[in-house]
N, CA and C atoms as a LAMMPS dump frame, in Angstrom:
ITEM: TIMESTEP
0
ITEM: NUMBER OF ATOMS
276
ITEM: BOX BOUNDS ff ff ff
-5.0000000000000000e+02 5.0000000000000000e+02
-5.0000000000000000e+02 5.0000000000000000e+02
-5.0000000000000000e+02 5.0000000000000000e+02
ITEM: ATOMS id mol type element x y z
1 1 1 N 492.138 -396.885 56.93
2 1 2 C 492.172 -397.574 58.201
3 1 3 C 492.628 -396.641 59.315
4 2 1 N 493.603 -395.808 59.007
5 2 2 C 494.124 -394.889 60.007
6 2 3 C 493.056 -393.898 60.479
7 3 1 N 492.258 -393.402 59.559
8 3 2 C 491.208 -392.44 59.902
9 3 3 C 490.188 -393.094 60.825
10 4 1 N 489.801 -394.338 60.525
11 4 2 C 488.834 -395.051 61.365
12 4 3 C 489.387 -395.216 62.779
13 5 1 N 490.661 -395.582 62.901
14 5 2 C 491.292 -395.731 64.214
15 5 3 C 491.275 -394.413 64.983
16 6 1 N 491.524 -393.325 64.284
17 6 2 C 491.52 -392.005 64.925
18 6 3 C 490.114 -391.635 65.406
19 7 1 N 489.098 -391.974 64.624
20 7 2 C 487.706 -391.69 65.011
21 7 3 C 487.343 -392.494 66.248
22 8 1 N 487.689 -393.776 66.259
23 8 2 C 487.402 -394.634 67.411
24 8 3 C 488.114 -394.1 68.646
25 9 1 N 489.368 -393.723 68.502
26 9 2 C 490.141 -393.18 69.622
27 9 3 C 489.498 -391.901 70.147
28 10 1 N 489.081 -391.014 69.239
29 10 2 C 488.459 -389.754 69.656
30 10 3 C 487.168 -390.024 70.426
31 11 1 N 486.34 -390.944 69.937
32 11 2 C 485.094 -391.276 70.637
33 11 3 C 485.389 -391.836 72.022
34 12 1 N 486.404 -392.685 72.112
35 12 2 C 486.804 -393.272 73.389
36 12 3 C 487.25 -392.179 74.361
37 13 1 N 488.093 -391.279 73.886
38 13 2 C 488.591 -390.183 74.723
39 13 3 C 487.442 -389.268 75.126
40 14 1 N 486.548 -388.933 74.198
41 14 2 C 485.397 -388.079 74.503
42 14 3 C 484.504 -388.714 75.56
43 15 1 N 484.276 -390.022 75.446
44 15 2 C 483.442 -390.725 76.43
45 15 3 C 484.054 -390.599 77.821
46 16 1 N 485.337 -390.865 77.952
47 16 2 C 485.969 -390.806 79.263
48 16 3 C 486.09 -389.387 79.793
49 17 1 N 486.171 -388.419 78.906
50 17 2 C 486.138 -387.019 79.368
51 17 3 C 484.787 -386.73 80.022
52 18 1 N 483.705 -387.206 79.391
53 18 2 C 482.366 -386.991 79.951
54 18 3 C 482.236 -387.681 81.296
55 19 1 N 482.711 -388.923 81.401
56 19 2 C 482.656 -389.65 82.671
57 19 3 C 483.435 -388.901 83.731
58 20 1 N 484.619 -388.414 83.39
59 20 2 C 485.442 -387.68 84.358
60 20 3 C 484.794 -386.367 84.752
61 21 1 N 484.136 -385.685 83.819
62 21 2 C 483.436 -384.443 84.152
63 21 3 C 482.337 -384.714 85.178
64 22 1 N 481.593 -385.797 84.98
65 22 2 C 480.533 -386.152 85.92
66 22 3 C 481.145 -386.529 87.26
67 23 1 N 482.251 -387.278 87.255
68 23 2 C 482.93 -387.637 88.503
69 23 3 C 483.359 -386.395 89.267
70 24 1 N 483.937 -385.423 88.558
71 24 2 C 484.381 -384.195 89.219
72 24 3 C 483.199 -383.44 89.797
73 25 1 N 482.106 -383.4 89.051
74 25 2 C 480.905 -382.722 89.522
75 25 3 C 480.379 -383.387 90.793
76 26 1 N 480.39 -384.699 90.807
77 26 2 C 479.906 -385.417 91.979
78 26 3 C 480.832 -385.232 93.173
79 27 1 N 482.137 -385.154 92.944
80 27 2 C 483.086 -384.973 94.036
81 27 3 C 482.895 -383.624 94.709
82 28 1 N 482.521 -382.623 93.946
83 28 2 C 482.341 -381.279 94.496
84 28 3 C 481.119 -381.229 95.403
85 29 1 N 480.059 -381.927 95.028
86 29 2 C 478.82 -381.909 95.798
87 29 3 C 478.964 -382.696 97.096
88 30 1 N 478.073 -382.419 98.024
89 30 2 C 478.071 -383.188 99.265
90 30 3 C 477.48 -384.575 99.012
91 31 1 N 477.56 -385.452 100.007
92 31 2 C 477.133 -386.84 99.828
93 31 3 C 475.651 -386.972 99.472
94 32 1 N 474.8 -386.125 100.051
95 32 2 C 473.361 -386.218 99.765
96 32 3 C 473.09 -385.939 98.292
97 33 1 N 473.714 -384.9 97.752
98 33 2 C 473.531 -384.579 96.334
99 33 3 C 474.131 -385.662 95.446
100 34 1 N 475.266 -386.226 95.869
101 34 2 C 475.9 -387.294 95.097
102 34 3 C 474.958 -388.494 95.003
103 35 1 N 474.334 -388.856 96.115
104 35 2 C 473.407 -389.996 96.101
105 35 3 C 472.199 -389.715 95.214
106 36 1 N 471.67 -388.49 95.275
107 36 2 C 470.51 -388.14 94.447
108 36 3 C 470.856 -388.216 92.96
109 37 1 N 472.04 -387.715 92.597
110 37 2 C 472.447 -387.752 91.19
111 37 3 C 472.674 -389.183 90.728
112 38 1 N 473.321 -389.981 91.554
113 38 2 C 473.549 -391.378 91.214
114 38 3 C 472.208 -392.096 91.028
115 39 1 N 471.291 -391.862 91.946
116 39 2 C 469.973 -392.482 91.879
117 39 3 C 469.261 -392.078 90.584
118 40 1 N 469.329 -390.807 90.23
119 40 2 C 468.671 -390.33 89.009
120 40 3 C 469.26 -391 87.77
121 41 1 N 470.571 -391.163 87.734
122 41 2 C 471.225 -391.807 86.596
123 41 3 C 470.811 -393.272 86.498
124 42 1 N 470.786 -393.958 87.631
125 42 2 C 470.427 -395.38 87.646
126 42 3 C 468.958 -395.574 87.273
127 43 1 N 468.074 -394.74 87.82
128 43 2 C 466.653 -394.836 87.48
129 43 3 C 466.442 -394.647 85.973
130 44 1 N 467.091 -393.644 85.416
131 44 2 C 466.935 -393.377 83.982
132 44 3 C 467.447 -394.557 83.168
133 45 1 N 468.619 -395.093 83.539
134 45 2 C 469.182 -396.237 82.824
135 45 3 C 468.225 -397.425 82.844
136 46 1 N 467.544 -397.636 83.988
137 46 2 C 466.637 -398.776 84.145
138 46 3 C 465.195 -398.443 83.753
139 47 1 N 465.014 -397.369 83.011
140 47 2 C 463.709 -396.957 82.465
141 47 3 C 462.66 -396.712 83.552
142 48 1 N 463.102 -396.237 84.705
143 48 2 C 462.204 -395.873 85.802
144 48 3 C 461.269 -397.014 86.203
145 49 1 N 461.832 -398.236 86.215
146 49 2 C 461.033 -399.369 86.691
147 49 3 C 461.943 -400.392 87.373
148 50 1 N 461.335 -401.155 88.26
149 50 2 C 462.051 -402.198 88.993
150 50 3 C 462.59 -403.228 88
151 51 1 N 463.879 -403.55 88.109
152 51 2 C 464.457 -404.518 87.182
153 51 3 C 463.997 -405.944 87.498
154 52 1 N 463.414 -406.141 88.679
155 52 2 C 462.948 -407.46 89.079
156 52 3 C 461.497 -407.723 88.647
157 53 1 N 460.6 -406.799 88.988
158 53 2 C 459.173 -407.054 88.72
159 53 3 C 458.544 -406.083 87.721
160 54 1 N 459.252 -405.006 87.374
161 54 2 C 458.73 -404.05 86.403
162 54 3 C 457.87 -402.942 86.983
163 55 1 N 457.68 -402.924 88.305
164 55 2 C 456.869 -401.88 88.931
165 55 3 C 457.558 -400.518 88.803
166 56 1 N 456.747 -399.471 88.715
167 56 2 C 457.276 -398.113 88.664
168 56 3 C 456.944 -397.351 89.953
169 57 1 N 456.475 -398.057 90.968
170 57 2 C 456.049 -397.432 92.227
171 57 3 C 457.055 -397.741 93.334
172 58 1 N 457.409 -396.726 94.117
173 58 2 C 458.29 -396.899 95.269
174 58 3 C 459.7 -397.336 94.888
175 59 1 N 460.275 -396.696 93.884
176 59 2 C 461.587 -397.107 93.399
177 59 3 C 462.706 -396.721 94.347
178 60 1 N 463.696 -397.615 94.447
179 60 2 C 464.868 -397.395 95.28
180 60 3 C 466.101 -397.841 94.503
181 61 1 N 467.226 -397.301 94.888
182 61 2 C 468.495 -397.637 94.258
183 61 3 C 469.216 -398.661 95.142
184 62 1 N 469.412 -399.863 94.619
185 62 2 C 470.051 -400.936 95.383
186 62 3 C 471.497 -401.113 94.946
187 63 1 N 472.421 -401.155 95.913
188 63 2 C 473.824 -401.439 95.627
189 63 3 C 474.033 -402.951 95.66
190 64 1 N 474.506 -403.5 94.56
191 64 2 C 474.733 -404.945 94.481
192 64 3 C 475.852 -405.367 95.423
193 65 1 N 476.922 -404.589 95.461
194 65 2 C 478.011 -404.821 96.408
195 65 3 C 477.923 -403.759 97.488
196 66 1 N 478.269 -404.113 98.696
197 66 2 C 478.124 -403.168 99.806
198 66 3 C 479.288 -402.204 99.928
199 67 1 N 480.065 -402.076 98.887
200 67 2 C 481.147 -401.106 98.909
201 67 3 C 480.804 -399.962 97.966
202 68 1 N 481.38 -398.825 98.228
203 68 2 C 481.167 -397.665 97.378
204 68 3 C 482.428 -397.405 96.587
205 69 1 N 482.266 -396.983 95.354
206 69 2 C 483.393 -396.735 94.476
207 69 3 C 483.532 -395.233 94.25
208 70 1 N 484.768 -394.767 94.114
209 70 2 C 485.003 -393.358 93.808
210 70 3 C 484.745 -393.076 92.338
211 71 1 N 484.8 -394.098 91.523
212 71 2 C 484.596 -393.96 90.097
213 71 3 C 483.105 -394.074 89.788
214 72 1 N 482.539 -393.071 89.167
215 72 2 C 481.099 -393.041 88.893
216 72 3 C 480.655 -394.213 88.021
217 73 1 N 481.441 -394.537 87.018
218 73 2 C 481.039 -395.624 86.123
219 73 3 C 480.908 -396.941 86.898
220 74 1 N 481.862 -397.233 87.78
221 74 2 C 481.783 -398.443 88.596
222 74 3 C 480.609 -398.352 89.561
223 75 1 N 480.375 -397.167 90.109
224 75 2 C 479.272 -396.974 91.051
225 75 3 C 477.927 -397.209 90.359
226 76 1 N 477.777 -396.687 89.159
227 76 2 C 476.533 -396.877 88.403
228 76 3 C 476.316 -398.355 88.103
229 77 1 N 477.378 -399.04 87.702
230 77 2 C 477.269 -400.463 87.381
231 77 3 C 477.033 -401.314 88.621
232 78 1 N 477.291 -400.761 89.785
233 78 2 C 477.073 -401.467 91.05
234 78 3 C 475.63 -401.295 91.544
235 79 1 N 474.842 -400.492 90.868
236 79 2 C 473.481 -400.174 91.328
237 79 3 C 472.428 -400.669 90.345
238 80 1 N 471.269 -401.017 90.892
239 80 2 C 470.095 -401.354 90.083
240 80 3 C 468.866 -400.713 90.721
241 81 1 N 467.844 -400.518 89.913
242 81 2 C 466.584 -399.971 90.391
243 81 3 C 465.681 -401.109 90.843
244 82 1 N 465.212 -401.024 92.085
245 82 2 C 464.264 -401.997 92.621
246 82 3 C 463.096 -401.248 93.253
247 83 1 N 461.914 -401.862 93.229
248 83 2 C 460.788 -401.284 93.958
249 83 3 C 460.979 -401.601 95.449
250 84 1 N 460.213 -400.929 96.272
251 84 2 C 460.333 -401.096 97.722
252 84 3 C 460.214 -402.573 98.122
253 85 1 N 459.199 -403.263 97.597
254 85 2 C 458.954 -404.648 97.997
255 85 3 C 460.086 -405.576 97.559
256 86 1 N 460.541 -405.463 96.327
257 86 2 C 461.632 -406.322 95.844
258 86 3 C 462.923 -406.029 96.606
259 87 1 N 463.141 -404.755 96.939
260 87 2 C 464.337 -404.386 97.702
261 87 3 C 464.297 -405.019 99.085
262 88 1 N 463.134 -404.977 99.729
263 88 2 C 462.979 -405.6 101.059
264 88 3 C 463.121 -407.11 100.979
265 89 1 N 462.5 -407.717 99.965
266 89 2 C 462.607 -409.171 99.792
267 89 3 C 464.054 -409.61 99.592
268 90 1 N 464.813 -408.8 98.914
269 90 2 C 466.201 -409.12 98.653
270 90 3 C 467.039 -409.122 99.947
271 91 1 N 466.742 -408.189 100.84
272 91 2 C 467.52 -408.038 102.062
273 91 3 C 467.037 -408.93 103.223
274 92 1 N 465.772 -409.339 103.171
275 92 2 C 465.245 -410.087 104.34
276 92 3 C 464.751 -411.449 103.978
């Protein structure tokens, strides 16, 4: 049981090290590069298609909440991939 707990703990620590490494990398870059990297991560997570209609054309990164987070994991979870039309329909 102890070994299993240690393995789980190590995986947990390794995961957060990776998240922190990405956060540090994003902090070093300027805002334009940060947005591009965030967009690339969100697009990949959503399989390069609109989560609303499934289109793969004119993709945009939509923030569900209008606030920005310093933590990358929260920022990623705050974003979804939408096509141009679904993004416009959502806002107007």
